[in-house]
N, C-alpha and C positions, 0 to 999 in steps of 0.2 A: 634574390639568389637564383642562379640559373640551374638548369637541370643537371649539369655535370657536378656542381657543388652539392646538390641534394643527393645525387647518387653516391658521391664520395663520403658524405656524412652518414648515409645509410649503411654503406659497407663498413665504415669504421665502427659504428654502433654495434652491428652484428658481430664484428670481429671481437670487440671488447667483451660483449656479453658471452659469446662462445668461449673466449679465453677464460673468463671467470667461472663459467659452468664447468669447463674441463678441469680447471684447477680445483674447484670444489669436489668434483668426482674423485680426483687423485687423492685428496685429503681424506675422504670418507670411505674410499674403496676397502681399506683393511677392516672396516667395521660393518660393511654391508651385510655379510652373512649373519653377524651377531644381531643386527637390527632386524633383519628378516625373521630370524628365529624368535626374537622377542615379540614381534608383531603376531606371529603364528601362535605363540604361547598366550599372549594377551587375549586374542580372539577365542582361543580354545578354553581358557580358564575364566573368562568373564562370567559365565553362568555360575561357576563355583564361587567366585568372588561375591556375586550378588546373594547367593544362598548363605554364605558365611556372614556377610554383612547383616542380613535380616536376622540371623540367629544371635548376633552380638548387639542387637538394638541399634542398628544403623551406624556403627562405628567403622567408618571406612578405613582409616589409617591402621587401626588395630587389625582389621581383616586383612589388609594388604601385608602387614608385617608377618602375620601368621602364615599367610599363603607363601610369602618369600622364604620363610624359615623351613616350612614343610618341603617346598620345592628343592631348596639347597640340600636338605637332609636326604631326600630321595636320590639326589645325584651323588652326594658324597658317600653315603652309607654303602650301597651295593658296590660302587666303584672301588672303594677302599678295601672291601672284603675280597673282591675278585682280584685286585692288584696284589694283595697280600698272599692270597692262595697261589697266584701265578708265580710270584717271586719265590715262594717256598717250594713249589713244584720244580721250578727251573734249578734252584740251588740244590735240591735233593738229587735231581737227575745228574747234574754236573759232578757233584761229589761222588755219587755212585759210580759214574763212568771212570773218574780219575782213580778211585780206590779199587775198582774192579769188583765191587760188591753189588752192582745193579743187576738184578736177575729178572728177566722177562719170561713169564710162563709160556709154554708152547700154545699155539692156537687150538681151539676145539675143532673137531672134525667138521662141524656144521659150517665153519667159515668158508671152506673151499667150495661148498655147494651154493654159495650166494651168487646170483646172476651178475655177469659182467666183471665185477670187482673181486669176486670170490677167490679165484686162483692167484692173481698177483698179490692180493692182500695176504693170503695164506703163505705164499712164498717169502714175502718180506718179513712177516711175523715169525715164521719158522727160522729164518736166518738170524733175526734179532734174538731169538731165544737160545740159539746155540753159539752164535758168534757175533756179539753185539759190536765189537770193535771192527770186525770185518765189514759189517753193514755201514758203520759210520765212515770208514775209509772209502767205501764204494760210493757213498753219496756225500763226500766231503765238501765238494764245491757248492752244491745247492744248500747244504746245511749252513755253511759259512755265510752265504748270501742272505739266507733267511734270518740268521742270527743278527747280522748287521741291520737288516730291515727292522727286525723286532726291537733291537736296541734303540734305533732312531725313533721308532714310534713311542717307546717307553719314555724317552726324554721329552716327548711332546705331550705326555699325559697331563702334566701340571698346567700347561698352557690351555689345553682343551677343557679341563675342568674350570679354569678361570673364565673361559669364554662362555661356558654353560651358566656359571654363576652370574656373570654380568648380564647375560640374556634374561635370566630369571628376574633380576633386579629391575632391568629396563621394562620387562613385561608387566611387573607389578605397578611400576610408575605409570605405564600406559593405561592400566585398568583404572587407576585413580582419576586419570584425566579422560576417561572414555567418552563422556558426553560431549565435551568440547572438541575432542579429536574426531569423533564420529561425524560431527557437523562439518568440520573443516574438510575431512576426506570426502564427504558426500558432495560438497561444493566443487571440489577438485574433479571428482568423477563426472559430475554433471557438466563441467566445462569440456571434458573429453568426449562424453557421450550423452548429449542432452536428452535424447529420447528414452533410452533404456539404461542409463547410467546407474540409477538407484537399484534397478532390478539386478544388474550385473554385480553390484556391490553386495546385495543380499545373497546372491548365488555363491560368490567367493567366500563369504562368511560361513554359509552352510557347508560348503565343500571343505573348508579348513577344519571346521569342527568335526565333520564326519571322518575326515582322513586322520586327524590327530587321535580321535577316539578309536576308530575302527582299524586303523593300520598301525600307527605308531604306538598308541596306548596298549592295544592287545599284544603287540610284539614285545613291548617292555615287560608287561605282566607275565607273559608266557616265558620269556627269557629268564626273569627272576625266579620263577618256579623251577625251571630246568636247572638253573645255576645252583639253587639251594640243594637239589638232589645230587648234582655232580660234586659239590663241595663236601656235603656230609658223607658221601660214599667214598671220598678221597680218590676220585677218578683222576688219573694223570692229565696234566695240562688243562685243568678245569677252567682256568681263566681264558685261554685261547678258544676252547670249545664254546664258552659262553658268548664270546664276541661273534663267533661264527653262527651261533644259534640266533643271535639278534639280527644279523645280516639276513639269514635265510628266512626269518619270520617276517621281516619288513618287506622282502621281495615276494612274499606270499607262497614260498615253497614250503615253509614250515620247518620245525626243528627235528623232523624225523630222521634226517641224514646224520644228525648228531646223537639223538636219543637211542635209536635202534642199535648202532654199534656199541654205544656205552652199555646197554643192557646185555648184549652178547659178551662184552668184556667182563661185566659183573658176574655172569653165570659161569664164565670160564675161570675166574680167579678168586671169587669170594665164597664165603660160606653160603650154602643154599638159602638159609633164612634171611641173611642180609641181602642177597641177590633178589629174593622174592619181595622184600620190603622196598628195595630200590625200584623194582619193576612196577610195583603197585603205585608208587609215587610218580614215576616218570611217564607212564602211559597216559594218565589223565592230564598231566602237564603238557604232553605232546598234543593232545586233542582238545584242550580247553578253548582254543581259538574258535572252534565251531560253535561253542556256547556263547562266548563273549561277543563275537562280532555282531550277531543279530541284536544283542542287547544294547551295545554301545554305538552301533552304526545305524540302527533302525533298519530301513529297507536297503541301505547301502547305496553305493554309487556305481553306475554302469561304466566303470573304467577298466579298459583292458590291462591285464597284468603287465604287458610289455611297457606301458606308460610308467607304472610303478617301478619296474626293473630299471628302466632308463633313468628315472629320477634318482634312484638309490645309487646306481653305479656312477652316473654323471655327477651327482652331488658329492659323492665320496672322493672321486678323482679331482674335482675342482676345489673342494673345501675341507677335505679330511672327514673325521668322524662326525663333526657338526653337520656337514653336508649330507651324511647318511640319513638324518632326520629331515632336514630342510628340503633336500632335493625332490623327494617324491611329493611332498605337500605342494611346493611351488609349481611343479610340472603338472600335477593333477588339477590344480586351480586353473592354470593356463589352458589345459585341455578342455575342461568344462566350459570355460568362457568362450573358447573357439567354437566348440560344438553348439553352444547357445546362439552364438553369432551366425553360424552357418544355417541353423534351423530357422532363425529369424528371417534371413534372406530367402530361404526356401519357401516359407509361408507367404512372404510377399509375392514371390513369383507365381505361386499357385493361385493366390487371390487375383493377380493381374490376368492370368490365363482364364480363370473362371469368369 
């Protein structure tokens, strides 16, 4: 066989292999984010799985089933409550506007004294208290756009919940196959990076567990505590405020932007005793991340907040609510691996110069 024939055969082989790989990617692309989240969950939950298995006398399947049921319950329970409250709040507001019975109390004098947002917030609140229909007509276009967006998101809630549940089930299956999968992944990583592949794999595992516990885990716990207070106090739009609180907590800003206005609203509209109890609950809920992060995250990760913010925003834009969780984890893992790779090359250069 001459060189031209060999070249043609090689080109055909590469073309067929590339075509098959591209086709495979097209087929699995809708499931990539679900699989990634399942892998993240499997790595994060494996120590819990091992602990549960030891407590149940080594029963792996029973431990996996319990872990799956608890995970699904954690997803469905709070989401169902928040969705119910959100629907009830929205229905109450719409009925009140249509019947003309919705009354908004005037803002307290302290609102206007808030920095930056005080005066515009006071003006809008004051207008809503005396002429709600005028306020609605003034902001009719953005309200309609927001309502359509909210309705579109509401229709996707079922699909999002299904994705979470599928991810949890896949994650539990991965934990059952952890030993064999770990060996196969290790061989694959060593093919990519023979020298420090195993070290990078351990770094990625540690990073995922630290991020899921210290960023995602703390954000979820803190949001649930805040949501509990908002719902019990019957704060308007508690469902939307809870979602905003989760977003702010993940990007490390914290729920203060939600909690403090809610406390001001409580003292402006509620009985002083109820407002005091609400404040006593919400202040620790707002600050509990300062206690939980050192416990769940250990010494933490030296990751700039901008990396987390980009991961959250990019993940949400690319993959919706599921990306809100996956985005920061994947980006932080990539960041840590790149930093480790750069430091490795720096150490080599220093040794050569020395």
